[in-house]
C-alpha positions in Angstrom: 147.8 107.2 70.4 151.4 107.2 71.5 152.6 108.8 68.7 149.9 111.6 68.3 150.7 112.5 71.5 154.7 112.8 71.0 153.6 114.2 67.5 151.6 117.2 69.5 154.0 117.9 71.9 156.8 117.8 69.5 154.7 120.6 67.7 153.9 122.8 70.3 158.2 122.5 71.4 158.4 123.5 67.5 155.9 126.2 67.8 157.8 127.8 71.1 161.3 127.8 69.9 160.0 129.2 66.5 158.8 132.1 68.7 161.6 132.5 71.1 163.4 132.2 68.6 161.5 135.9 66.5 161.4 137.6 70.0 164.5 137.1 70.4 165.3 138.4 67.3 163.1 141.1 67.9 164.4 142.7 71.5 165.9 145.3 69.8 165.9 149.5 69.2 164.2 149.5 66.0 164.7 152.9 63.7 162.7 153.4 61.2 163.8 154.2 57.7 161.8 154.2 54.6 158.3 152.7 53.2 157.8 151.2 50.5 155.4 152.3 48.1 152.7 150.4 47.4 149.5 151.3 46.1 147.3 151.5 49.1 150.2 153.1 50.7 148.8 155.4 53.6 149.6 159.2 53.3 150.1 159.4 57.0 152.9 157.1 57.0 155.2 159.3 54.9 155.6 161.5 58.8 158.0 159.1 60.5 161.3 159.7 60.0 164.1 158.5 60.8 164.4 159.1 64.6 161.5 157.3 65.2 162.0 154.2 67.2 160.4 151.1 68.9 162.3 150.1 72.1 161.5 146.7 72.7 162.6 144.8 75.7 163.5 141.6 76.7 160.8 141.8 79.9 158.4 142.3 78.0 158.1 146.5 78.2 158.9 148.8 75.3 158.6 152.5 74.6 158.1 154.2 71.7 157.5 156.9 69.4 155.7 156.8 66.1 152.5 159.2 66.7 153.6 159.7 69.8 156.1 159.5 72.3 154.6 155.8 74.5 155.7 153.1 76.4 153.5 150.3 78.2 154.0 146.0 77.4 154.0 144.0 74.2 153.4 140.4 72.9 154.2 138.4 69.2 151.8 136.4 68.5 152.5 134.5 64.8 153.8 136.8 63.6 152.3 139.8 65.1 153.1 142.9 68.0 151.4 143.7 70.7 151.9 147.1 71.7 150.0 148.4 75.0 150.1 152.0 76.3 150.0 152.6 79.5 147.0 154.2 78.4 144.8 154.7 75.2 144.5 152.1 72.6 146.7 148.9 71.8 148.3 148.7 68.3 149.1 145.4 66.6 152.2 145.3 64.0 152.4 143.3 61.3 155.1 141.4 60.5 156.5 140.6 57.4 160.3 139.4 57.0 162.2 139.8 60.5 165.9 139.4 60.1 169.4 140.5 62.6 169.1 144.3 61.3 165.9 144.8 59.5 162.2 144.1 60.3 160.2 145.4 57.5 156.2 145.4 59.0 153.1 147.4 58.5 153.1 149.7 61.8 149.3 150.9 61.0 147.7 147.5 60.2 144.4 148.8 62.1 144.2 151.5 59.0 143.0 148.4 56.2 145.9 150.1 54.3 149.0 147.9 52.4 151.7 149.5 54.6 154.8 148.3 54.4 157.8 150.0 57.2 161.8 149.1 57.1 163.2 149.5 60.5 166.8 149.4 61.1 167.6 146.6 64.6 170.1 148.2 66.8 171.6 145.8 69.6 171.3 148.3 72.6 173.5 148.2 74.6 171.9 150.9 77.2 169.0 149.3 79.1 169.5 151.0 82.7 166.3 153.7 83.4 168.6 156.8 83.9 170.6 156.2 81.0 168.9 155.1 78.3 167.3 157.4 76.0 164.8 155.3 75.3 163.4 155.0 78.7 160.4 156.6 80.2 162.7 159.1 82.7 164.9 160.6 80.1 161.5 161.1 77.4 159.4 162.7 80.2 160.1 166.8 77.8 158.5 164.8 75.5 155.2 164.2 77.7 152.4 167.8 76.8 151.5 170.0 79.0 147.7 169.6 80.5 147.7 173.4 82.1 149.9 176.5 82.3 153.3 174.8 83.8 155.3 177.3 86.1 159.4 178.5 85.0 160.7 175.7 87.3 158.4 172.9 85.3 159.7 175.1 82.0 163.5 174.4 83.8 162.5 170.9 84.9 160.9 170.1 81.2 164.7 171.6 79.4 166.7 169.9 81.8 165.5 166.6 80.8 165.8 167.6 77.7 169.1 168.0 77.3 170.0 165.1 79.2 168.2 162.7 77.3 170.5 164.0 74.9 173.4 163.6 77.6 172.3 160.3 77.0 171.8 159.6 73.1 175.6 160.5 72.2 176.2 157.6 75.6 173.9 155.3 73.2 175.8 156.2 70.4 179.5 155.5 72.2 177.9 152.4 73.4 176.6 151.1 70.5 179.8 152.0 68.3 177.7 154.4 66.3 180.0 156.2 63.8 177.2 158.6 63.2 174.0 159.5 64.9 171.1 161.2 63.5 171.3 165.4 65.0 169.1 167.0 62.7 165.9 165.1 62.5 164.5 165.3 66.4 162.4 168.7 67.0 164.0 171.1 69.8 164.9 174.5 69.9 168.2 174.0 68.8 169.7 173.8 65.6 172.5 170.6 65.6 175.9 171.0 63.3 178.5 168.6 63.6 180.1 170.6 65.9 177.3 172.6 68.3 174.0 173.8 68.3 172.2 176.9 68.0 168.9 178.6 68.8 166.3 178.6 66.8 163.7 181.3 66.7 160.8 181.6 69.1 158.3 181.5 65.8 160.2 179.2 64.3 160.3 176.0 66.2 159.0 172.6 64.9 155.7 171.5 65.8 155.6 169.0 67.3 158.1 171.2 69.6 155.9 173.9 70.5 152.8 171.8 71.0 154.7 169.9 74.3 154.4 173.8 76.1 151.0 174.7 77.1 151.0 177.6 75.2 153.0 180.8 73.4 153.7 182.1 76.8 155.3 178.4 78.1 157.4 178.3 75.0 159.3 182.5 75.9 160.0 181.5 78.8 161.4 178.1 77.7 162.9 180.3 74.8 164.2 183.4 76.9 165.8 180.8 79.6 167.8 179.4 77.1 169.2 182.6 75.4 170.5 183.5 78.4 172.2 180.2 79.6 174.0 180.6 75.7 175.0 184.4 76.4 176.3 184.2 80.2 177.4 180.9 80.4 180.5 179.7 79.0 180.1 175.9 77.8 183.9 174.2 78.0 184.0 171.7 74.8 187.0 168.9 75.6 190.1 168.7 74.4 188.7 165.1 72.9 188.3 164.2 69.6 185.5 161.9 70.2 182.8 164.7 68.9 180.2 161.8 70.7 182.4 162.6 74.3 182.4 166.4 73.7 178.1 166.4 72.9 178.0 164.4 76.3 180.4 167.0 77.8 178.5 169.7 76.8 175.0 168.5 77.1 175.8 167.7 81.0 177.1 171.7 81.1 173.7 172.6 80.1 172.0 170.7 82.8 173.6 172.7 85.1 172.8 175.9 83.5 169.7 176.5 82.5 168.9 176.2 86.6 170.9 179.3 87.3 168.6 180.7 84.6 165.5 183.4 86.1 
């Protein structure tokens, strides 16, 4: 009987250790890279791009941008990650393989299709809510307007959008990244390695356009950005580091957009 109790206790300890080990590996920012081709691949999986992410925090909280931006709590049971958003249905992600820098998982486990998604795992040295580009605070621009917005509310959405970019480049700097994907993220700006340009409002990406309540609000946002680019000078710092240059420019954009009529 004593040996049996010892075996049971050992099994529990080993199980908890294994779960704890996986949970430690999981507490990263996971960026989607590609999906494997399978006979039962869900066509909807192709909408994911390299800017889609799952940010799993050590405190059991998460943010993610998959179908849309969401935040809530996450738990791990065996090989299943359960994401419970602040609103809406929970999502179960089945882990096929987990390593230090890569996770292969099915993010659409409920659809019955065999869909294996590859994610690159990156440590997040910036976990402060106000400085993380993955935080709720810096992703308010992604929240779809449910009613018409005032010009001031449109301005606040744009300020938050520019702040996201500032923090995104700051995260890249702290993470010692050599490059960042700046072209896949939907928005009103066409990003280049040495600057950006305003996209005509009728050519805005659908995802960005849909954050606004209607076409009139989209036009207000476009006019504000255009006014800033025409009337406010943006100084590019002399530092040779591109990330630092973009951080400075998007700080200036946050201040400049406040003056836009």
